[in-house]
Structures are given as structure tokens and as C-alpha cells.
GUMI-491575 format. One record per residue (C-alpha): x, y, z; residue in one letter; chain. Coordinates in Angstrom, 3 decimals, decimal comma, m for minus. Example, Ala and Ser with C-alpha at 12.3 -4.5 7.8 and 13.67 -1.06 7.14 Angstrom:
2
         xx         yy         zz   residuo   cadena
     12,300     m4,500      7,800         A        A
     13,670     m1,060      7,140         S        A
//
This chain:
327
         xx         yy         zz   residuo   cadena
    104,106     32,075    152,829         M        A
    105,090     29,493    150,258         L        A
    108,219     31,347    149,212         D        A
    109,479     31,241    152,809         D        A
    109,483     27,442    152,796         W        A
    112,507     27,186    150,526         L        A
    114,587     29,805    152,335         A        A
    113,739     28,525    155,800         L        A
    114,363     24,910    154,818         T        A
    117,793     25,792    153,428         L        A
    118,542     27,742    156,617         D        A
    117,668     24,735    158,771         G        A
    114,338     26,016    160,115         A        A
    112,202     22,984    159,274         D        A
    108,927     24,192    160,762         R        A
    105,607     23,255    159,180         A        A
    104,193     25,406    156,408         H        A
    100,743     25,368    154,885         Q        A
     98,567     27,789    153,014         G        A
     96,542     28,579    149,946         R        A
     97,569     29,733    146,499         L        A
     95,917     30,262    143,146         A        A
     94,248     26,980    142,234         G        A
     94,873     25,010    145,425         G        A
     96,845     24,702    148,646         H        A
    100,208     23,479    149,947         Y        A
    101,612     21,851    153,071         R        A
    104,920     20,480    154,268         T        A
    104,772     16,752    154,963         I        A
    108,418     16,149    155,974         A        A
    111,615     18,215    156,182         P        A
    112,360     19,425    152,682         G        A
    109,189     17,847    151,258         V        A
    106,277     20,008    150,084         L        A
    102,967     18,765    148,675         E        A
    100,845     21,046    146,485         L        A
     97,258     19,979    145,842         T        A
     94,984     21,580    143,218         P        A
     91,384     22,360    144,066         T        A
     90,386     20,956    140,678         R        A
     93,045     19,172    138,605         P        A
     93,231     20,240    134,976         A        A
     92,183     17,754    132,302         D        A
     95,793     17,008    131,314         Q        A
     97,169     16,995    134,864         A        A
     99,742     14,430    135,877         R        A
    100,998     13,424    139,318         S        A
    104,428     15,053    139,322         V        A
    107,411     14,614    141,634         V        A
    110,016     17,378    141,233         I        A
    113,236     16,754    143,143         S        A
    116,440     18,746    143,487         A        A
    119,425     18,758    145,798         G        A
    119,875     15,003    145,934         I        A
    123,499     16,102    145,614         H        A
    123,912     19,109    147,842         G        A
    126,273     21,181    145,682         N        A
    124,021     21,104    142,597         E        A
    122,327     24,455    143,003         T        A
    120,742     25,390    139,651         A        A
    117,845     22,919    140,106         P        A
    117,158     24,344    143,579         I        A
    117,013     27,832    142,083         E        A
    114,574     26,556    139,424         L        A
    112,384     25,145    142,204         V        A
    112,510     28,545    143,903         G        A
    111,389     30,259    140,699         E        A
    108,499     27,817    140,295         L        A
    107,302     28,324    143,869         L        A
    107,554     32,096    143,479         A        A
    105,454     31,939    140,292         A        A
    102,814     29,852    142,074         L        A
    102,879     32,191    145,079         E        A
    102,380     35,241    142,855         A        A
     99,592     33,631    140,839         G        A
    101,655     33,818    137,645         V        A
    101,135     30,038    137,472         V        A
     97,807     28,599    138,666         T        A
     98,152     25,190    140,282         L        A
     96,427     22,543    138,192         G        A
     98,226     19,308    139,090         A        A
     99,320     17,524    142,278         P        A
    103,009     18,182    142,915         L        A
    105,492     16,702    145,353         L        A
    108,488     19,041    145,622         V        A
    111,561     17,533    147,286         I        A
    114,853     19,003    148,450         L        A
    116,927     15,867    148,869         G        A
    120,088     15,987    150,965         N        A
    119,453     18,912    153,305         L        A
    122,719     18,728    155,341         P        A
    124,766     18,525    152,118         A        A
    122,870     21,479    150,593         I        A
    123,583     23,563    153,678         R        A
    127,252     22,519    153,615         A        A
    127,602     23,027    149,845         G        A
    128,930     19,486    149,380         T        A
    127,910     16,630    147,089         R        A
    127,079     14,448    150,093         F        A
    127,990     14,159    153,766         V        A
    128,868     10,481    154,279         E        A
    127,751      8,624    151,157         T        A
    126,129      9,265    147,772         N        A
    122,386      9,553    148,407         L        A
    121,639      8,891    144,737         N        A
    122,737      5,240    144,991         R        A
    120,469      4,311    147,913         L        A
    116,915      4,225    146,530         F        A
    116,193      0,522    146,925         Q        A
    113,428     m0,916    149,085         R        A
    115,553     m3,579    150,762         D        A
    118,209     m1,031    151,744         L        A
    119,759     m2,118    155,052         D        A
    122,513      0,500    155,429         A        A
    122,559      2,797    158,431         S        A
    123,399      6,486    158,664         G        A
    121,851      9,839    157,851         D        A
    121,797      9,451    154,076         E        A
    120,327      5,918    154,081         P        A
    117,686      7,146    156,520         E        A
    116,904     10,090    154,238         R        A
    116,594      7,695    151,279         A        A
    114,072      5,602    153,208         R        A
    112,112      8,729    154,135         Q        A
    112,000      9,972    150,548         L        A
    111,012      6,567    149,184         M        A
    108,089      6,498    151,621         Q        A
    107,014     10,005    150,614         Q        A
    107,036      9,041    146,928         V        A
    105,101      5,844    147,692         D        A
    102,459      7,778    149,614         D        A
    102,186     10,500    146,974         F        A
    101,684      8,101    144,069         Y        A
     99,136      6,171    146,163         T        A
     97,157      9,374    146,701         R        A
     97,614     10,593    143,133         Y        A
     98,223      7,692    140,724         P        A
     97,342      9,514    137,499         T        A
    100,126      9,259    134,874         R        A
    102,998      9,515    137,368         P        A
    106,024     11,572    136,362         L        A
    109,282     12,206    138,230         H        A
    111,831     14,834    137,208         L        A
    114,974     14,517    139,341         D        A
    117,077     17,574    138,506         M        A
    120,865     17,657    138,794         H        A
    123,949     19,426    137,468         T        A
    127,106     17,594    136,400         A        A
    130,549     17,792    137,981         I        A
    132,216     18,585    134,649         R        A
    131,615     20,261    131,297         D        A
    129,716     18,364    128,632         S        A
    129,376     18,302    124,869         R        A
    125,651     18,279    125,671         Y        A
    125,222     20,413    128,818         P        A
    121,550     19,485    129,174         R        A
    120,791     15,774    128,953         F        A
    118,342     13,253    130,349         A        A
    119,254      9,868    131,795         V        A
    116,490      7,282    131,371         V        A
    116,583      4,643    134,135         P        A
    116,492      0,978    133,187         F        A
    113,570     m1,282    134,005         T        A
    112,597     m4,652    132,548         E        A
    109,246     m3,261    131,391         H        A
    109,927      0,271    130,244         Q        A
    107,149      2,824    130,830         P        A
    106,503      5,247    128,000         S        A
    108,872      8,144    127,513         S        A
    108,010     11,377    125,740         H        A
    111,013     12,490    123,739         W        A
    109,186     15,482    122,214         A        A
    108,576     16,902    125,701         A        A
    112,277     16,548    126,528         L        A
    113,124     18,331    123,280         A        A
    110,581     21,027    124,160         G        A
    112,333     21,501    127,507         A        A
    115,502     22,150    125,451         E        A
    117,312     19,017    126,504         M        A
    120,054     18,145    124,040         Q        A
    120,723     14,442    124,552         A        A
    119,196     11,310    126,068         V        A
    121,194      8,534    127,720         L        A
    119,501      5,131    128,041         L        A
    120,632      3,125    131,065         Q        A
    121,440     m0,560    130,615         H        A
    120,866     m1,942    134,127         Q        A
    119,433     m1,094    137,524         H        A
    121,253      1,805    139,177         S        A
    119,091      2,617    142,261         W        A
    118,970      6,338    141,667         T        A
    115,972      8,407    142,756         F        A
    114,460      8,551    139,268         S        A
    115,053      4,799    138,893         H        A
    113,041      4,262    142,085         Y        A
    109,945      5,920    140,629         S        A
    110,332      4,168    137,280         R        A
    111,065      0,722    138,712         H        A
    108,596      0,574    141,593         Y        A
    105,805      2,840    140,311         H        A
    106,068      2,517    136,499         A        A
    106,410      6,293    136,408         A        A
    107,857      8,194    133,512         E        A
    111,045      9,316    135,230         A        A
    114,319     10,981    134,311         Y        A
    117,519     12,169    135,890         T        A
    117,980     15,572    134,255         L        A
    121,477     17,052    134,027         E        A
    121,112     20,823    133,679         L        A
    124,584     22,203    133,137         G        A
    127,560     22,222    135,470         K        A
    127,880     22,428    139,260         V        A
    128,108     26,049    140,408         R        A
    127,465     27,847    143,713         P        A
    124,208     29,622    144,450         F        A
    123,907     32,829    142,444         G        A
    126,421     31,784    139,767         A        A
    124,038     29,736    137,607         N        A
    122,900     30,815    134,149         D        A
    119,197     30,146    134,564         L        A
    118,454     31,777    131,203         D        A
    120,066     28,722    129,600         A        A
    117,437     26,632    131,410         L        A
    114,455     28,538    130,058         G        A
    113,028     25,431    128,425         G        A
    113,051     23,525    131,712         M        A
    111,583     26,540    133,549         R        A
    108,710     26,560    131,036         R        A
    108,234     22,788    131,312         C        A
    107,970     22,908    135,117         L        A
    105,412     25,732    134,988         A        A
    103,308     23,874    132,424         Q        A
    103,328     20,673    134,465         L        A
    102,401     22,595    137,639         A        A
     99,484     24,145    135,776         A        A
     98,317     20,708    134,630         G        A
     99,180     21,420    131,006         Q        A
    100,955     19,244    128,471         A        A
    104,568     20,440    128,117         P        A
    105,574     22,099    124,880         S        A
    106,785     19,643    122,246         A        A
    110,067     20,032    120,408         G        A
    111,734     18,294    117,494         Q        A
    112,846     14,812    118,500         V        A
    115,356     14,935    115,644         E        A
    117,252     17,607    117,594         A        A
    117,991     15,136    120,411         L        A
    121,055     12,882    120,366         R        A
    120,502      9,411    121,821         F        A
    123,086      7,216    123,527         F        A
    123,045      3,738    125,052         Q        A
    125,295      2,633    127,899         V        A
    127,721     m0,021    126,668         A        A
    130,080     m0,462    129,635         V        A
    130,035      0,553    133,284         E        A
    133,528      1,094    134,697         L        A
    133,728      0,233    138,395         M        A
    136,331      1,256    140,943         R        A
    136,962     m2,347    141,933         D        A
    140,514     m1,910    143,272         H        A
    141,903      0,689    145,707         P        A
    144,496      1,777    143,115         S        A
    141,923      2,194    140,322         F        A
    142,581      5,244    138,169         R        A
    141,324      6,728    134,928         L        A
    144,007      7,339    132,330         T        A
    142,597     10,514    130,777         F        A
    142,599     14,089    132,050         A        A
    140,278     14,978    134,922         E        A
    138,696     17,832    132,958         D        A
    137,557     15,678    130,025         V        A
    133,993     16,684    129,151         A        A
    131,041     14,314    129,278         N        A
    130,399     12,606    125,912         F        A
    134,051     12,894    124,833         T        A
    134,705     10,014    122,414         E        A
    137,692      7,666    122,587         F        A
    139,020      5,663    119,644         A        A
    139,373      1,860    119,544         P        A
    142,445      0,671    121,399         G        A
    142,491      3,556    123,894         T        A
    143,197      2,521    127,492         R        A
    140,730      4,291    129,793         L        A
    141,488      2,793    133,208         S        A
    144,161      0,838    135,035         E        A
    145,198     m0,309    138,506         D        A
    148,206     m1,817    140,231         D        A
    146,853     m5,367    139,909         S        A
    147,146     m5,303    136,139         G        A
    143,461     m4,647    135,538         G        A
    141,996     m1,940    133,360         G        A
    139,787     m1,257    130,371         F        A
    140,709     m0,771    126,718         V        A
    138,185      0,432    124,135         V        A
    137,216     m2,382    121,762         G        A
    136,574     m2,252    118,018         P        A
    134,042      0,623    118,175         E        A
    134,557      4,113    119,631         P        A
    133,030      4,820    123,038         L        A
    132,229      8,114    124,752         A        A
    132,625      8,713    128,478         V        A
    129,932     10,100    130,794         V        A
    130,181     10,822    134,554         F        A
    133,869      9,912    134,964         P        A
    134,982     10,134    138,589         N        A
    137,851      7,954    139,829         A        A
    137,415      9,150    143,424         R        A
    134,169      7,312    144,098         V        A
    133,845      4,801    146,907         E        A
    135,325      1,320    146,349         L        A
    133,039     m0,882    144,203         N        A
    131,113      2,172    143,023         A        A
    130,678      3,300    139,418         R        A
    133,617      5,357    138,135         A        A
    132,338      6,086    134,598         A        A
    129,777      5,144    131,989         L        A
    130,957      4,355    128,458         L        A
    128,294      4,978    125,844         V        A
    127,668      4,721    122,122         R        A
    125,169      6,536    119,863         P        A
    121,884      4,790    119,151         C        A
    118,567      5,416    117,452         A        A
    115,689      6,985    119,321         A        A
    113,457      4,322    120,910         P        A
    110,058      4,214    119,317         G        A
    107,680      4,988    122,176         D        A
    108,112      8,735    122,436         G        A
//
């Protein structure tokens, strides 16, 4: 049964699954990777990758995936679009940790030469995405669902990966999914959503859906808009549109890097994402005399984490911007 796939995968029983459901069939094609194929795609169907658990302690997206599979299993949603459903870092999910050895969501680059379990998983997932979009190239879309380490002024926000030639983005669909803010990246970051956008010209987003919590402690009612969006995409329907004016847009201005072993952030560890700092505020320092001071315009902080690996990103500093015109 389809619903067994999620439970058995999380328990470590990675045996093959396949079967039929309303509108099509499903099969496992790799550990933690499930392909669902419609018998007859709907007129508005897109080729959709839905990923969760790229960080193993981010459980709300995995629970949303479980709800979607249960709805398909029960025939509440009829499959009308090709879907690739991915559970990313299986050992980290089972351990309840962000990662095991290194951050999987910095490894999605085709010339990756690192060794280890997480680099190998990145290579496997990149190949699965390549194969899926080769089989189903129609209007590719990738929703990579996450939850954030900390609170946020905008608990639900989308990060738009950078590419030199930006594919279209649909801001009204993000508003319809009840996202609250959009953050536009300024350079390549080699995340999973960036992979699909950069190499496949897919519409792709990293979606932050609240705060990290253990299984069973998530408020999925607050994610009703995303639940509806996933069901509509699985059915091959256009997602509900919302008011773009309700979204707040931000552009990355500065990327703070942990470039010295003594690097530290100078503000409290529980500062919420999108907290704004005034000009002249020192945000980082280290024992070599380095550090960052906010310039003449205020900047807000997103994803601050001073305990990242050396030479990894420790925070994004962002400023408000207008909505780009393609959505």
C-alpha cells in the first residue's frame, strides 16, 4: 500500500513498493524516492518534484507528504500529474538530526567531488531529478519543503534560487499557498531547489514552513494553504491564486561567512528571522579583528547560525524590494 511506503522508509525498511491508485500508479525507484505516474495527465499538469527531509529534523514537511499520499491512497485526490516524491536525508530523519556528517543542502552541484554518505546521497538525488525531468519535461516545478531553526517574523516564506537566466515564478500561487514572504537569492547556493532551477530551468523554491519541531508537535492547520497547493498540483490542477500584494519581498544584500574559527554573531541566538538591524550595528566579529557592521541602510537577518562549518554561510542579510515582474 502507498501509505506504508512512508512509514516503512522512515523505519529503515527500504523494500520496493508499487501499486495502483485513483488516476495512475506508483513505484519506488530508490530509497526514499517515489514516482507517481498518471494514466492520463490533466490538461494543466506539470512535472512536479516534492522533496522533504533534506534536513532530517524538519518534520512538518514530511507530515505534509504523508497527508498527500494518504489522500491519493484514499482517492480523495485523483492523480493527474507526474510526481517525484523525495525524502532526502534518511539517516538524519531517523536520528532526528539536521544532518549526520555535513549539510546535504549545500551539495547539489554536478561536479561535486566530496566523499561520504551525504555527498553520495546528493549525487543519487541529482540523478533521480535528472531522470524524472527527462521523462516528464512539461513545465517542471520543484517544491523543496523545510522548516527553520528559529522563529520568524514571516513563519512561511519562499527562497527563490539565483540563476543567470531566471525561469518564471508565480507569485500568486505562492500567495495562494499562504506563504507570507519571498526571499530572492543573489548568487549560486547549490541547494536542492537551486539544482532544479539552475540545471533544468525549473520553477523551484525552498519553502520554509514554520519552525523545527519533532514529529507530532507540528501545527499542520497553519499549513492548510500548502496542503491545498500540493493536492492541486498532484491532481494536475493550477494552484489557487492569492493576492500578490499580501507577500513581502526581500533581496539578499550580504552573505556573512564563517571565515575564521573564532567567528561569532553579536546578537542573541534567539533573534527571529527577518529581524531588522539599524545602520552602524555590528553583527559579527572574530579574534582577528574581522567582522561586519551594517552600512547606511537597515538590514534584516535570515538564517543566522554561527555554528556552521568553517567557510560556510552563517547568515543572510536582506533588504525589502519590489516584487519582480514575471509572476
